[in-house]
Residue, then its C-alpha position, 0 to 999 in steps of 0.5 A: m953565589n956572588g956578593d949581592q946574593q950573599s948579602f941578600r941571603f942574610s938580609q932581615l927583609l923577608a922579601c929580599r931574602c925570598v926574591f934574591t936567593s936561588r933556593s926560593p921557588v920561582v912562584c914564591r919569587i914572583l909572588w914577592c915581587v908582585i907584593v912589593a911592587v903593589s905595596v910601593s905603588l900604593f905608597v907612592a900614590q898615597v904620598g902623591q895624593r897627600v902632597a897634592v892636597y897639601f899644595q892646594y892650600k885649602t884653608n877654613v878660617d871663620v873669624q868673628v870680631k865683636y866690639v862691646d861698649v860695656i864689659d862686665f867684670p867677673a866677681v872674684t872672691v879670695c878665701n884664705q883657708n890657711n891655718f897660719r894667719 
């Protein structure tokens, strides 16, 4: 067993351990390779799609400016409920 297989044998990643060790059956190795390849492909496609959407610079801004001649000030009442006056 060479150094690479030795390091993958003790890997915490299940896919690496199943694919790169000689103890795993061939069907298991192929299945894990397919699962990893599909997962990485979907990840790259999703990231690519999100980056493409980001660089389209779509903005949705609606600004309304209203000029008013007279402004009604709100009535403010301050009540001192403090026991120590």
